[in-house]
Backbone as numpy.savetxt, mean C-alpha at the origin, in Angstrom:
# Nx Ny Nz CAx CAy CAz Cx Cy Cz
-16.63 -13.75 4.40 -15.34 -13.86 4.02 -15.11 -15.06 5.78
-15.33 -16.59 5.34 -15.59 -17.44 6.59 -14.08 -16.78 7.69
-14.73 -17.95 8.51 -14.04 -17.87 10.49 -12.15 -18.13 9.54
-12.53 -19.10 8.77 -10.24 -19.86 9.17 -10.44 -18.64 7.93
-10.39 -18.32 6.94 -9.92 -16.84 6.43 -9.48 -15.73 7.48
-10.68 -15.22 8.12 -10.51 -14.51 8.80 -9.63 -15.02 9.81
-9.26 -15.86 10.24 -7.90 -16.33 11.56 -6.47 -16.43 10.62
-6.78 -16.53 8.82 -5.39 -16.54 8.32 -5.07 -15.54 7.85
-5.89 -14.65 8.06 -5.74 -12.66 8.10 -5.21 -12.52 9.53
-5.82 -12.62 10.63 -5.28 -12.10 11.48 -4.14 -13.00 11.88
-3.82 -13.89 11.53 -2.25 -14.54 12.34 -1.10 -14.85 11.08
-1.41 -14.22 10.07 -0.38 -14.40 9.43 1.42 -13.62 9.79
1.72 -13.86 9.10 3.17 -13.23 9.89 4.00 -12.17 9.30
4.46 -11.76 10.17 4.39 -10.01 10.31 5.51 -9.34 8.79
5.73 -8.34 8.26 6.55 -7.79 7.60 7.84 -7.68 7.89
8.59 -7.64 7.06 9.87 -7.55 8.23 10.38 -6.42 8.30
9.67 -5.26 7.88 9.71 -3.75 8.49 8.77 -3.47 9.93
8.47 -4.81 10.41 7.96 -4.49 12.18 9.41 -4.73 12.62
10.14 -6.15 12.15 10.87 -5.96 12.77 11.20 -5.42 14.20
11.94 -4.06 13.65 12.06 -2.85 15.41 11.35 -3.37 16.45
10.19 -2.61 15.69 8.68 -2.13 17.03 8.15 -3.89 16.74
8.87 -4.92 17.29 8.17 -6.04 17.16 8.90 -6.54 18.57
10.44 -5.78 18.50 11.14 -6.16 19.16 11.16 -5.36 20.49
10.62 -4.05 20.55 11.19 -3.81 20.74 9.98 -3.58 22.34
8.58 -4.06 21.62 7.49 -4.22 22.35 8.31 -5.65 22.66
8.45 -6.78 23.05 8.43 -8.06 23.17 9.20 -7.14 24.32
10.95 -6.73 24.50 11.74 -5.66 25.35 11.39 -5.25 26.50
10.25 -4.84 25.87 9.58 -3.74 27.22 8.71 -4.67 27.34
7.43 -5.71 27.52 6.96 -6.51 28.13 7.94 -7.38 28.66
9.27 -7.65 28.20 10.03 -8.89 29.07 10.56 -8.35 30.54
11.34 -6.84 30.44 12.23 -6.29 30.72 10.95 -5.74 31.80
10.06 -5.43 31.51 8.86 -4.19 32.53 8.39 -5.48 33.61
8.40 -6.89 32.79 7.64 -8.02 33.76 8.48 -8.53 34.71
10.07 -8.44 34.78 10.91 -8.49 35.00 11.43 -8.04 36.45
11.12 -6.61 36.37 12.44 -5.58 36.68 11.54 -4.17 37.28
10.85 -4.46 36.77 10.10 -2.87 37.10 8.46 -3.42 37.73
8.49 -4.59 38.60 7.31 -4.47 39.12 5.64 -4.85 38.72
6.40 -5.48 37.40 5.19 -5.79 36.35 4.05 -4.51 35.76
4.56 -4.14 35.96 3.50 -1.92 35.62 3.70 -2.19 33.48
5.06 -2.84 33.55 5.77 -2.56 32.09 5.26 -3.30 31.38
4.45 -4.78 31.90 4.53 -5.64 30.92 3.57 -5.31 30.23
2.66 -5.41 30.77 0.84 -5.13 29.44 1.24 -3.88 28.33
1.46 -2.95 28.96 1.62 -1.95 28.20 2.68 -1.98 27.11
3.44 -3.05 27.17 4.59 -4.08 26.02 3.84 -4.59 25.73
2.55 -5.67 25.74 2.13 -6.64 25.35 1.21 -6.21 24.63
0.87 -5.25 24.92 -0.31 -4.63 24.20 0.12 -4.09 22.73
1.24 -3.43 22.90 2.02 -3.11 21.80 2.50 -4.17 21.02
2.98 -4.65 21.44 3.44 -5.96 20.29 2.58 -6.19 20.00
1.17 -6.74 20.70 0.15 -7.17 19.76 -0.38 -6.08 18.60
-0.76 -4.91 18.54 -0.85 -4.67 17.44 0.64 -4.77 16.65
1.57 -4.30 17.01 2.68 -4.30 15.75 2.64 -5.76 15.23
1.93 -6.87 15.56 2.29 -7.78 15.06 0.42 -8.12 14.13
-0.29 -7.62 15.22 -1.89 -7.28 13.95 -1.80 -6.47 12.87
-0.71 -5.17 12.85 -0.65 -4.06 11.94 0.49 -5.24 10.83
2.11 -5.11 11.20 2.60 -6.04 10.16 2.20 -7.03 9.45
1.04 -7.75 9.73 1.13 -8.82 9.19 1.48 -8.50 7.92
1.47 -9.77 7.06 1.79 -9.92 5.68 1.29 -11.37 4.91
-0.60 -10.94 4.81 -0.62 -12.20 4.04 -0.45 -12.81 2.77
-0.60 -13.86 2.33 -0.46 -14.12 1.01 -1.41 -14.12 0.84
-1.61 -13.97 -1.16 -2.74 -13.54 -1.77 -2.55 -13.82 -3.27
-4.07 -14.26 -3.57 -3.94 -15.28 -5.08 -4.20 -14.20 -5.89
-3.08 -13.55 -6.96 -3.67 -12.94 -7.52 -4.44 -13.63 -8.53
-5.65 -13.04 -9.84 -6.26 -13.34 -10.26 -4.99 -13.90 -11.65
-5.08 -15.01 -12.49 -4.22 -15.43 -13.44 -4.75 -14.97 -14.84
-6.29 -14.46 -14.95 -6.69 -13.92 -15.98 -5.33 -12.53 -16.43
-4.68 -12.51 -17.98 -4.12 -11.92 -18.35 -4.89 -10.30 -19.03
-3.59 -9.68 -18.23 -4.91 -8.17 -19.04 -5.39 -7.10 -17.90
-5.51 -7.44 -17.03 -5.61 -6.91 -15.42 -4.95 -6.26 -14.80
-5.88 -5.70 -13.91 -5.02 -4.38 -13.00 -5.72 -4.63 -11.97
-4.57 -5.68 -10.84 -5.08 -5.29 -9.45 -5.16 -4.43 -8.36
-5.63 -4.38 -6.73 -5.62 -3.49 -5.92 -3.72 -3.32 -5.31
-3.20 -2.27 -5.62 -1.60 -1.80 -5.11 -2.16 -2.72 -3.63
-2.87 -2.33 -2.26 -2.76 -1.68 -1.11 -4.64 -2.39 -0.94
-4.25 -3.16 0.03 -6.24 -2.66 0.74 -6.22 -1.43 1.49
-7.61 -2.10 1.46 -8.05 -0.34 1.92 -9.43 -0.06 1.24
-10.09 1.51 1.48 -11.04 1.39 1.40 -10.99 2.25 -0.09
-11.44 2.56 -1.11 -11.61 3.20 -2.45 -12.25 5.14 -1.57
-11.82 5.62 -1.60 -12.78 7.21 -0.96 -11.53 8.36 -2.85
-11.54 7.98 -3.48 -11.84 9.10 -4.55 -11.55 8.29 -6.21
-12.22 8.83 -6.92 -11.69 8.02 -8.22 -12.46 9.49 -9.13
-11.25 9.49 -10.21 -11.40 10.83 -10.48 -10.35 11.37 -11.62
-10.05 11.94 -13.27 -9.07 11.88 -14.07 -8.16 13.39 -13.25
-7.06 12.67 -13.19 -6.37 13.65 -12.53 -4.66 13.25 -13.17
-3.60 14.63 -13.60 -2.16 13.87 -13.96 -1.43 13.29 -13.36
-0.85 12.62 -13.72 -0.11 11.84 -12.80 1.05 12.29 -12.03
2.10 12.15 -11.21 2.49 13.69 -10.31 3.73 13.73 -11.16
4.08 15.23 -11.16 4.84 15.78 -12.20 6.55 15.02 -12.30
6.64 15.16 -10.85 8.12 13.71 -10.89 8.28 12.50 -11.86
6.93 12.29 -12.21 7.32 11.13 -12.75 7.74 10.91 -14.04
7.78 12.50 -14.62 7.79 12.99 -16.41 7.03 11.79 -17.40
5.36 11.59 -16.66 4.25 10.59 -17.23 3.51 11.55 -18.37
4.01 12.84 -18.44 2.98 13.82 -19.30 2.05 14.70 -17.80
1.28 15.68 -18.90 0.38 15.86 -17.84 -1.12 16.48 -18.12
-1.33 14.98 -19.07 -2.85 14.75 -19.75 -3.44 14.04 -18.64
-4.72 14.17 -17.39 -5.66 13.76 -17.26 -5.67 11.70 -17.70
-5.13 11.45 -16.72 -6.33 9.54 -16.35 -6.63 8.72 -15.58
-7.41 8.00 -15.45 -7.81 7.74 -14.12 -7.19 7.31 -13.01
-7.42 8.29 -11.33 -6.89 7.50 -10.88 -7.86 7.32 -9.54
-7.19 5.91 -8.98 -8.22 5.14 -8.51 -6.91 5.84 -6.61
-7.86 6.64 -5.68 -7.29 6.15 -4.38 -7.61 5.28 -3.57
-7.32 5.17 -2.64 -6.57 3.47 -1.74 -6.84 3.92 -0.33
-7.06 4.20 0.49 -7.41 4.68 1.78 -7.02 3.54 2.85
-5.93 3.96 3.91 -5.52 2.18 4.32 -5.54 3.18 5.17
-6.80 2.12 6.56 -6.51 2.74 8.04 -5.51 1.53 8.72
-5.46 1.92 10.55 -4.54 1.00 10.28 -4.74 -0.30 10.76
-5.55 -1.04 10.39 -7.15 -1.75 11.37 -6.93 -2.79 9.17
-5.74 -2.22 8.02 -5.52 -2.92 7.02 -4.39 -2.99 6.66
-4.39 -3.97 6.09 -2.73 -4.44 5.58 -2.08 -3.83 5.16
-1.03 -3.09 4.97 0.09 -1.98 4.71 0.67 -2.61 3.63
1.02 -3.83 3.18 2.23 -3.79 2.46 1.44 -3.64 1.03
1.79 -2.89 -0.08 1.98 -2.87 -1.64 2.49 -3.61 -2.23
1.63 -4.19 -3.06 1.70 -4.62 -4.27 1.50 -4.39 -5.38
2.12 -4.82 -6.60 2.02 -4.49 -8.17 0.93 -5.09 -8.38
0.42 -3.36 -9.11 -0.97 -3.80 -9.82 -1.20 -4.46 -11.25
0.92 -5.12 -11.58 0.58 -6.10 -13.40 1.71 -5.88 -14.01
1.79 -7.01 -14.31 3.16 -7.06 -14.84 3.67 -6.11 -15.46
4.89 -5.47 -14.64 5.74 -3.82 -15.41 7.30 -3.94 -15.21
7.46 -2.89 -15.85 9.24 -2.59 -15.03 8.72 -1.35 -15.24
9.92 -0.93 -13.75 9.77 0.16 -13.11 10.97 1.38 -14.06
10.59 2.07 -14.06 10.61 2.80 -14.93 11.58 3.77 -14.45
10.61 5.37 -12.85 11.30 6.07 -12.20 10.58 5.31 -10.48
11.68 6.30 -9.99 11.11 6.11 -8.44 11.56 7.58 -7.98
10.21 8.17 -8.29 10.65 9.41 -7.14 9.92 9.96 -6.30
11.18 10.17 -4.78 10.37 10.44 -3.82 10.45 12.07 -3.37
8.69 12.13 -3.08 8.77 13.43 -2.40 8.65 14.90 -1.20
8.96 14.66 -0.35 8.83 15.67 0.48 7.50 16.46 0.81
6.82 15.88 1.88 5.71 16.75 2.18 5.36 16.99 3.51
4.49 16.87 3.61 2.98 16.93 4.37 2.31 15.28 5.42
2.54 16.12 6.32 1.07 14.43 6.92 0.07 14.48 6.92
-0.57 14.83 5.69 -2.36 15.14 6.36 -2.92 14.00 6.65
-4.64 14.16 6.75 -4.91 13.16 6.68 -5.20 12.22 5.47
-4.62 11.10 5.37 -4.31 10.31 3.96 -5.83 10.11 2.61
-7.22 10.21 4.55 -8.59 10.32 3.77 -8.23 11.70 2.55
-8.23 12.69 2.79 -8.56 13.87 2.06 -7.88 13.76 1.00
-8.21 14.57 -0.15 -7.99 14.15 -1.76 -6.61 14.96 -1.59
-6.57 16.25 -1.16 -5.54 17.28 -0.93 -4.24 16.15 -0.64
-4.37 15.34 0.22 -3.26 14.50 0.50 -2.39 13.89 -0.40
-2.91 13.68 -2.23 -2.19 13.19 -3.08 -1.49 14.27 -3.40
-1.52 15.56 -3.50 -0.37 16.76 -3.70 0.13 16.99 -2.13
-0.25 17.16 -1.12 0.58 18.24 -0.26 1.45 16.98 0.58
1.15 15.48 0.52 1.73 14.75 1.45 3.18 13.88 1.26
3.79 13.68 2.33 5.06 12.29 1.41 4.80 11.29 0.92
5.25 11.38 0.25 4.97 10.49 -1.04 6.09 9.63 -1.74
5.82 8.80 -2.26 7.01 7.94 -3.29 6.31 7.09 -4.25
6.23 7.63 -5.35 5.67 7.34 -6.96 6.85 6.75 -7.46
6.15 5.76 -8.25 6.77 4.75 -9.25 5.75 4.74 -10.91
6.84 5.11 -11.59 6.60 5.17 -12.85 6.68 3.40 -13.92
5.61 3.13 -14.09 5.23 1.52 -14.16 5.51 1.30 -15.72
5.66 0.52 -16.80 5.89 0.44 -18.30 5.63 -0.79 -18.43
4.29 -1.19 -18.86 3.58 -2.62 -19.90 4.62 -2.52 -20.71
4.51 -4.73 -20.77 4.95 -5.01 -21.81 4.47 -4.53 -23.65
3.29 -3.91 -23.58 2.71 -3.48 -24.73 3.23 -1.68 -24.77
4.20 -1.37 -24.07 4.50 0.31 -24.06 3.71 0.86 -22.89
3.07 0.26 -22.50 2.16 2.18 -21.71 2.59 2.25 -20.47
2.06 4.02 -20.49 2.46 3.74 -18.73 1.80 3.69 -17.71
1.70 3.22 -16.47 1.00 3.74 -15.13 1.61 4.11 -14.08
1.07 4.41 -12.81 2.14 5.22 -11.41 0.89 4.74 -10.74
1.81 4.40 -9.80 1.43 3.88 -8.31 2.66 5.04 -7.25
1.73 5.54 -6.26 2.33 6.36 -5.07 1.86 5.88 -4.44
2.18 5.66 -3.62 2.98 5.65 -1.48 2.72 6.99 -1.34
2.13 7.10 -0.32 1.72 8.20 0.41 1.42 8.44 1.50
1.97 9.10 2.52 2.10 8.43 4.14 1.34 9.73 4.69
0.50 9.52 5.71 -0.62 9.77 6.50 -0.78 10.78 7.16
-1.95 10.30 8.15 -1.48 12.04 9.27 -0.63 11.49 10.48
-1.05 9.92 9.98 0.08 9.63 11.81 2.00 8.71 11.03
1.42 8.60 9.79 2.61 6.92 9.35 4.03 8.25 9.29
5.07 7.60 9.02 6.55 8.43 8.64 7.57 7.57 8.80
7.01 6.50 7.90 7.90 6.51 7.05 7.25 5.36 5.38
8.15 5.73 4.89 7.90 4.61 3.66 8.95 3.67 2.70
8.00 2.39 2.59 9.96 1.75 2.41 9.43 1.11 0.85
10.16 1.19 -0.21 9.97 0.36 -1.08 11.13 0.22 -1.65
11.28 -1.35 -1.62 12.21 -1.70 -2.09 12.16 -2.26 -3.65
11.77 -1.65 -4.63 11.50 -2.08 -5.89 12.51 -0.98 -6.42
12.93 -1.47 -8.15 15.00 -0.99 -8.56 14.00 -0.10 -9.43
14.88 0.91 -9.89 14.38 1.63 -11.14 15.70 0.07 -12.51
14.26 -0.04 -13.36 14.99 -0.96 -14.49 14.35 -2.60 -13.76
14.28 -2.61 -12.92 13.96 -4.03 -12.24 11.82 -4.59 -12.82
11.76 -5.52 -12.95 10.53 -5.79 -12.62 9.82 -6.43 -12.06
8.16 -6.07 -12.25 7.64 -6.64 -10.49 6.90 -7.52 -11.66
6.01 -8.56 -11.14 4.83 -9.46 -11.27 3.65 -9.01 -10.73
2.20 -8.73 -11.39 1.46 -8.23 -10.47 0.97 -9.31 -9.38
0.65 -8.02 -8.40 0.86 -8.61 -7.03 1.61 -8.94 -5.95
2.71 -8.74 -6.73 3.99 -9.04 -6.35 4.88 -7.62 -5.06
5.03 -8.03 -3.66 5.01 -6.83 -2.81 6.47 -6.15 -2.78
6.20 -4.62 -3.07 7.26 -4.19 -3.28 7.16 -3.14 -2.14
6.70 -2.73 -1.48 6.33 -1.96 -0.12 5.62 -1.89 0.93
6.18 -0.89 1.71 5.13 -1.16 3.05 5.20 0.54 3.58
3.85 0.66 4.06 4.20 2.14 4.40 3.47 2.00 6.29
4.67 2.74 6.73 4.01 2.40 8.21 3.17 3.30 8.98
2.16 2.79 9.71 1.00 3.16 10.29 -0.50 4.84 9.55
-1.04 4.14 8.93 -2.17 4.76 8.24 -1.28 5.37 7.27
-2.10 4.90 5.96 -1.43 5.68 4.62 -3.10 5.24 3.73
-2.05 6.31 2.38 -2.77 6.03 1.18 -2.11 5.55 -0.17
-2.49 4.75 -0.96 -1.85 3.59 -1.97 -2.55 4.73 -3.32
-2.48 5.42 -4.67 -2.89 6.19 -5.82 -2.68 5.36 -6.67
-3.44 5.00 -7.27 -3.40 4.12 -8.69 -3.45 4.98 -9.75
-2.33 5.04 -11.20 -2.71 5.77 -12.09 -3.07 5.09 -13.33
-4.16 4.45 -13.74 -4.05 4.35 -15.11 -3.39 4.25 -16.41
-3.13 3.20 -16.85 -2.63 4.18 -18.36 -3.83 4.82 -19.13
-3.43 5.62 -19.98 -4.79 6.67 -20.37 -5.10 5.82 -21.54
-6.88 5.83 -21.33 -7.58 5.32 -22.22 -8.12 4.53 -21.63
-7.71 3.89 -19.93 -8.61 2.25 -19.36 -9.03 3.04 -18.41
-10.34 2.57 -17.86 -11.55 3.07 -17.20 -11.45 2.22 -15.71
-11.95 2.22 -14.52 -11.53 1.64 -13.64 -12.86 1.21 -13.19
-13.11 -0.20 -13.36 -14.81 -0.84 -13.14 -15.11 -1.34 -11.55
-13.91 -0.38 -10.83 -14.84 -0.53 -8.99 -15.77 0.81 -8.63
-15.51 1.26 -7.68 -16.22 2.90 -7.95 -15.96 2.69 -5.99
-16.83 4.34 -5.85 -15.88 5.02 -4.45 -16.67 4.18 -3.04
-16.51 3.17 -1.92 -16.77 3.21 -1.05 -16.61 1.67 -0.78
-16.06 1.17 -2.07 -15.44 -0.74 -2.12 -14.22 -0.80 -1.27
-14.13 -1.51 -0.84 -13.48 -2.31 -0.22 -12.44 -3.04 -0.64
-10.53 -2.77 -0.89 -9.85 -3.47 -2.04 -9.49 -4.45 -1.61
-8.53 -6.03 -2.04 -8.00 -6.30 -0.75 -6.54 -6.34 -2.05
-5.45 -6.39 -1.24 -3.98 -6.23 -2.39 -3.69 -6.79 -3.28
-3.13 -6.70 -4.27 -3.56 -8.26 -5.30 -4.04 -9.26 -5.89
-5.41 -8.88 -5.59 -6.68 -10.24 -5.90 -7.67 -8.83 -6.62
-8.11 -7.58 -6.18 -8.66 -7.60 -6.16 -9.16 -7.11 -7.88
-9.82 -7.28 -8.49 -9.32 -6.20 -9.85 -10.62 -5.17 -10.09
-9.43 -4.02 -10.84 -9.41 -2.27 -9.84 -10.20 -2.34 -11.93
-9.00 -2.79 -13.12 -9.37 -2.51 -14.14 -8.91 -3.29 -15.54
-9.21 -3.73 -16.41 -8.71 -4.23 -17.52 -8.50 -4.01 -18.69
-7.29 -4.09 -19.50 -6.01 -3.53 -19.46 -6.35 -3.42 -21.45
-7.29 -3.58 -21.50 -8.28 -3.67 -22.96 -7.82 -2.32 -23.47
-8.22 -2.38 -24.98 -8.56 -0.71 -25.56 -9.17 -0.22 -25.37
-9.10 1.16 -25.37 -10.65 2.30 -24.70 -11.43 1.73 -26.18
């Protein structure tokens, strides 16, 4: 990554979900600097800087090639295997390929649509807040699951999973609404994981340990198996 691209990533404008935290940090820094003898300025300023970095929402360029699946989040792939999609989505119990992406606090936490699709179901599941890099986090952690239908009728799923310190999953998608590949549909605050369940018969083109760029990295091709 070039220095210019790195600067654009770091200085990207924040996602609206970060507004309460940014305002809070700014208020603490200003009020603390004026009325508390200055000792609260630096904690407030450091928190503000962290939130500006955490909630950054850079623009992404999704490859224009038809029939591809792109990463729904930034982060590192921690697991690839065949698993049934979450039961609450009613997508059946047949195992399909799942790609699990772990997002550290240093990653961009905006979620993006993996391909052009219609949202057919959204299901929120209350659960634990285990380390999101653990495999059992897919089943035990707090999560928000989306069932997607492709134009050809095939289905896939994206699951937003809370992590060890994450306590809020935000999703702007609506049942019946359409998403374009790379389009923003949500964000998870402060460390998380995003699981992608591919259509039956479609294999991932990525490997465990690879770093994903949400909306840009190609995870799979939607051609017939």
